[in-house]
Z-matrix of the N, CA and C atoms (Angstrom, degrees):
N
C 1 1.360
C 2 1.576 1 109.50
N 3 1.408 2 113.33 1 139.25
C 4 1.400 3 115.38 2 -176.50
C 5 1.564 4 109.27 3 -87.68
N 6 1.371 5 118.59 4 144.88
C 7 1.409 6 119.28 5 -174.15
C 8 1.615 7 106.31 6 -75.76
N 9 1.335 8 113.16 7 139.95
C 10 1.474 9 123.48 8 177.29
C 11 1.476 10 109.61 9 -58.67
N 12 1.425 11 111.57 10 133.18
C 13 1.575 12 111.61 11 -175.69
C 14 1.593 13 104.37 12 -131.86
N 15 1.379 14 112.29 13 137.93
C 16 1.400 15 120.74 14 179.26
C 17 1.504 16 108.58 15 -95.64
N 18 1.315 17 110.90 16 147.30
C 19 1.472 18 112.73 17 171.75
C 20 1.434 19 119.42 18 -61.01
N 21 1.197 20 125.44 19 163.40
C 22 1.436 21 126.82 20 178.50
C 23 1.517 22 111.45 21 -79.63
N 24 1.360 23 110.07 22 74.09
C 25 1.583 24 110.23 23 -170.52
C 26 1.515 25 110.74 24 -63.23
N 27 1.213 26 126.52 25 -27.58
C 28 1.448 27 128.02 26 -176.76
C 29 1.451 28 108.95 27 -66.30
N 30 1.396 29 119.52 28 -43.93
C 31 1.441 30 120.62 29 175.53
C 32 1.533 31 115.62 30 -70.00
N 33 1.386 32 114.25 31 -32.55
C 34 1.509 33 119.16 32 178.44
C 35 1.542 34 105.10 33 -68.34
N 36 1.331 35 119.01 34 -44.41
C 37 1.402 36 123.74 35 -178.76
C 38 1.546 37 109.91 36 -57.28
N 39 1.314 38 116.85 37 -46.99
C 40 1.503 39 123.42 38 175.08
C 41 1.458 40 113.06 39 -54.86
N 42 1.395 41 114.79 40 -45.06
C 43 1.428 42 113.58 41 -178.03
C 44 1.649 43 112.46 42 -72.27
N 45 1.274 44 114.42 43 -36.94
C 46 1.427 45 116.51 44 171.45
C 47 1.640 46 112.28 45 -60.91
N 48 1.211 47 117.14 46 -43.22
C 49 1.413 48 118.00 47 175.32
C 50 1.570 49 113.70 48 -59.94
N 51 1.380 50 114.90 49 -39.90
C 52 1.404 51 118.68 50 176.27
C 53 1.446 52 110.81 51 -60.20
N 54 1.345 53 116.55 52 -48.59
C 55 1.591 54 121.63 53 -176.70
C 56 1.465 55 104.16 54 -60.28
N 57 1.368 56 121.20 55 -44.77
C 58 1.532 57 119.09 56 -176.94
C 59 1.408 58 116.73 57 -65.78
N 60 1.442 59 116.02 58 -32.56
C 61 1.384 60 123.81 59 170.75
C 62 1.574 61 114.15 60 -62.33
N 63 1.398 62 114.85 61 -44.24
C 64 1.318 63 116.60 62 176.07
C 65 1.671 64 119.49 63 -65.21
N 66 1.317 65 108.57 64 -34.02
C 67 1.477 66 122.32 65 173.55
C 68 1.545 67 108.29 66 -60.76
N 69 1.351 68 113.23 67 -57.79
C 70 1.424 69 113.98 68 178.01
C 71 1.496 70 114.74 69 -59.73
N 72 1.304 71 124.45 70 -40.37
C 73 1.383 72 124.44 71 170.89
C 74 1.426 73 116.62 72 -55.79
N 75 1.272 74 114.48 73 -46.57
C 76 1.540 75 122.71 74 179.88
C 77 1.605 76 109.58 75 -62.20
N 78 1.325 77 113.67 76 -40.06
C 79 1.521 78 117.60 77 179.61
C 80 1.525 79 107.67 78 -66.77
N 81 1.436 80 116.48 79 -37.97
C 82 1.370 81 115.17 80 -174.64
C 83 1.520 82 109.71 81 -71.35
N 84 1.240 83 115.34 82 -42.36
C 85 1.575 84 118.07 83 177.71
C 86 1.558 85 107.31 84 -62.98
N 87 1.274 86 120.64 85 -36.89
C 88 1.460 87 120.70 86 -176.73
C 89 1.617 88 108.34 87 -69.95
N 90 1.378 89 112.85 88 -34.24
C 91 1.525 90 119.71 89 179.43
C 92 1.650 91 105.07 90 -65.40
N 93 1.236 92 111.70 91 -45.23
C 94 1.589 93 119.01 92 -176.67
C 95 1.480 94 106.53 93 -64.70
N 96 1.357 95 122.94 94 -45.23
C 97 1.320 96 128.38 95 -176.01
C 98 1.544 97 106.90 96 -60.01
N 99 1.319 98 116.43 97 -51.09
C 100 1.527 99 127.47 98 -176.96
C 101 1.614 100 108.87 99 -58.29
N 102 1.226 101 114.32 100 -41.11
C 103 1.564 102 124.48 101 174.69
C 104 1.529 103 107.51 102 -58.15
N 105 1.319 104 117.38 103 -54.62
C 106 1.407 105 125.99 104 179.11
C 107 1.510 106 109.45 105 -59.51
N 108 1.327 107 124.47 106 -41.97
C 109 1.369 108 126.85 107 -177.58
C 110 1.505 109 107.75 108 -70.57
N 111 1.411 110 120.35 109 -42.06
C 112 1.475 111 122.69 110 -179.52
C 113 1.599 112 104.19 111 -60.95
N 114 1.395 113 115.22 112 -42.83
C 115 1.474 114 118.23 113 -175.01
C 116 1.599 115 110.25 114 -65.15
N 117 1.154 116 114.03 115 -44.06
C 118 1.576 117 122.25 116 175.35
C 119 1.534 118 110.85 117 -57.23
N 120 1.275 119 112.57 118 -48.06
C 121 1.505 120 124.18 119 -178.62
C 122 1.556 121 108.57 120 -58.83
N 123 1.293 122 114.36 121 -46.75
C 124 1.527 123 119.64 122 177.20
C 125 1.497 124 111.54 123 -65.99
N 126 1.262 125 120.12 124 -44.41
C 127 1.487 126 120.45 125 174.20
C 128 1.533 127 112.68 126 -60.11
N 129 1.336 128 113.52 127 -41.18
C 130 1.554 129 117.12 128 -178.62
C 131 1.539 130 104.24 129 -67.70
N 132 1.363 131 122.72 130 -45.53
C 133 1.445 132 117.49 131 174.52
C 134 1.397 133 118.79 132 -49.42
N 135 1.409 134 113.77 133 -46.26
C 136 1.507 135 121.67 134 -179.91
C 137 1.460 136 108.68 135 -62.40
N 138 1.358 137 122.40 136 -43.60
C 139 1.435 138 126.16 137 175.42
C 140 1.460 139 114.26 138 -53.95
N 141 1.392 140 111.49 139 -50.44
C 142 1.500 141 115.08 140 -179.89
C 143 1.510 142 114.28 141 -62.66
N 144 1.373 143 112.04 142 -41.40
C 145 1.473 144 115.87 143 174.82
C 146 1.508 145 113.53 144 -57.41
N 147 1.271 146 118.02 145 -46.95
C 148 1.427 147 118.73 146 174.96
C 149 1.602 148 118.36 147 -63.30
N 150 1.364 149 109.68 148 -41.51
C 151 1.400 150 112.21 149 173.46
C 152 1.638 151 115.29 150 -60.94
N 153 1.383 152 111.58 151 -41.06
C 154 1.543 153 116.22 152 171.10
C 155 1.530 154 111.86 153 -53.69
N 156 1.267 155 115.06 154 -47.87
C 157 1.418 156 118.05 155 -175.91
C 158 1.568 157 114.19 156 -66.77
N 159 1.295 158 112.00 157 -36.19
C 160 1.533 159 119.91 158 172.62
C 161 1.600 160 112.02 159 -64.64
N 162 1.333 161 114.53 160 -36.75
C 163 1.480 162 113.28 161 -176.41
C 164 1.544 163 103.69 162 -77.24
N 165 1.295 164 122.72 163 -33.78
C 166 1.479 165 127.22 164 -176.49
C 167 1.686 166 103.62 165 -62.47
N 168 1.360 167 110.94 166 -50.52
C 169 1.483 168 113.61 167 178.98
C 170 1.498 169 111.54 168 -60.90
N 171 1.349 170 120.46 169 -41.12
C 172 1.351 171 122.16 170 -179.81
C 173 1.579 172 113.81 171 -65.14
N 174 1.347 173 117.56 172 -34.28
C 175 1.429 174 125.24 173 -179.19
C 176 1.603 175 103.65 174 -68.10
N 177 1.343 176 119.91 175 -43.84
C 178 1.434 177 121.56 176 176.76
C 179 1.509 178 110.32 177 -62.79
N 180 1.381 179 120.24 178 -43.62
C 181 1.450 180 116.04 179 -177.44
C 182 1.573 181 107.04 180 -73.32
N 183 1.250 182 125.06 181 -28.84
C 184 1.444 183 125.22 182 179.79
C 185 1.531 184 108.20 183 -65.46
N 186 1.384 185 113.69 184 -41.41
C 187 1.487 186 115.90 185 -178.70
C 188 1.522 187 111.17 186 -69.34
N 189 1.324 188 116.62 187 -36.76
C 190 1.478 189 118.23 188 174.47
C 191 1.531 190 114.28 189 -63.31
N 192 1.322 191 108.69 190 -45.31
C 193 1.521 192 112.81 191 176.45
C 194 1.504 193 107.07 192 -60.75
N 195 1.192 194 126.36 193 -42.19
C 196 1.500 195 124.08 194 -177.37
C 197 1.430 196 111.22 195 -62.23
N 198 1.400 197 116.66 196 -44.39
C 199 1.528 198 121.02 197 174.29
C 200 1.585 199 110.43 198 -56.08
N 201 1.376 200 112.01 199 -47.78
C 202 1.546 201 114.12 200 -177.16
C 203 1.511 202 109.39 201 -63.48
N 204 1.383 203 114.70 202 -39.76
C 205 1.468 204 114.46 203 -179.22
C 206 1.524 205 112.74 204 -65.02
N 207 1.285 206 117.09 205 -37.33
C 208 1.430 207 120.08 206 173.69
C 209 1.364 208 114.84 207 -61.74
N 210 1.367 209 117.20 208 -38.73
C 211 1.523 210 120.48 209 -176.62
C 212 1.618 211 104.23 210 -74.76
N 213 1.196 212 119.34 211 -35.15
C 214 1.518 213 119.11 212 175.58
C 215 1.448 214 110.67 213 -64.15
N 216 1.334 215 116.69 214 -45.70
C 217 1.468 216 122.47 215 -177.89
C 218 1.487 217 109.17 216 -59.17
N 219 1.366 218 113.70 217 -46.02
C 220 1.506 219 115.78 218 176.21
C 221 1.459 220 115.08 219 -58.59
N 222 1.333 221 120.66 220 -47.64
C 223 1.416 222 126.85 221 173.82
C 224 1.527 223 114.99 222 -51.64
N 225 1.450 224 113.86 223 -48.92
C 226 1.456 225 118.60 224 -179.64
C 227 1.633 226 106.72 225 -66.78
N 228 1.209 227 120.39 226 -39.07
C 229 1.399 228 121.26 227 -177.45
C 230 1.662 229 107.33 228 -67.73
N 231 1.233 230 117.78 229 -34.14
C 232 1.472 231 121.74 230 -178.98
C 233 1.467 232 108.96 231 -71.21
N 234 1.411 233 119.28 232 -41.25
C 235 1.408 234 130.39 233 173.83
C 236 1.598 235 108.19 234 -60.58
N 237 1.330 236 115.09 235 -47.15
C 238 1.487 237 114.68 236 177.37
C 239 1.566 238 111.03 237 -62.09
N 240 1.233 239 115.57 238 -44.17
C 241 1.525 240 117.25 239 -179.27
C 242 1.560 241 112.80 240 -65.08
N 243 1.286 242 114.59 241 -32.09
C 244 1.455 243 120.73 242 176.52
C 245 1.534 244 110.78 243 -66.84
N 246 1.374 245 111.47 244 -47.50
C 247 1.561 246 112.18 245 179.72
C 248 1.518 247 109.73 246 -68.96
N 249 1.307 248 121.39 247 -38.19
C 250 1.387 249 124.83 248 170.01
C 251 1.452 250 112.93 249 -47.94
N 252 1.311 251 119.64 250 -48.96
C 253 1.387 252 128.08 251 -177.71
C 254 1.426 253 105.42 252 -65.22
N 255 1.294 254 123.15 253 -52.05
C 256 1.486 255 129.85 254 179.80
C 257 1.519 256 109.53 255 -50.92
N 258 1.374 257 116.14 256 -51.19
C 259 1.423 258 120.65 257 -179.60
C 260 1.635 259 110.60 258 -65.61
N 261 1.293 260 117.93 259 -34.43
C 262 1.387 261 118.18 260 178.97
C 263 1.573 262 107.56 261 -74.51
N 264 1.228 263 120.94 262 -36.20
C 265 1.474 264 121.05 263 179.30
C 266 1.526 265 110.82 264 -71.55
N 267 1.232 266 118.33 265 -27.41
C 268 1.559 267 113.88 266 -172.00
C 269 1.463 268 112.26 267 -119.83
N 270 1.392 269 122.07 268 -12.95
C 271 1.445 270 114.19 269 -166.26
C 272 1.623 271 110.56 270 -131.41
N 273 1.289 272 110.71 271 -23.68
C 274 1.528 273 114.80 272 177.26
C 275 1.451 274 112.64 273 -91.42
N 276 1.343 275 108.40 274 148.83
C 277 1.509 276 120.17 275 178.99
C 278 1.540 277 110.25 276 59.67
N 279 1.276 278 122.36 277 37.15
C 280 1.444 279 123.97 278 -179.99
C 281 1.557 280 110.71 279 -124.70
């Protein structure tokens, strides 16, 4: 009859402890990475919001400048027409 043998429980427990340590360390790194991702996401959202506001303000300014440009163009055309009329009245066909 063969003698009864017990597994090397001490070595098995050390391996289990090592695996558990690795799992805990991995979860800790994962939690840190997730926190960094959330932080980066929040910064990105803030940057996108600021960029959107800047684009909105720029659009308003461009629209105002386009209106002003049209007004100035109309005034210049009126002045050109007035000068053409003046030249026609005083200098052409005389």
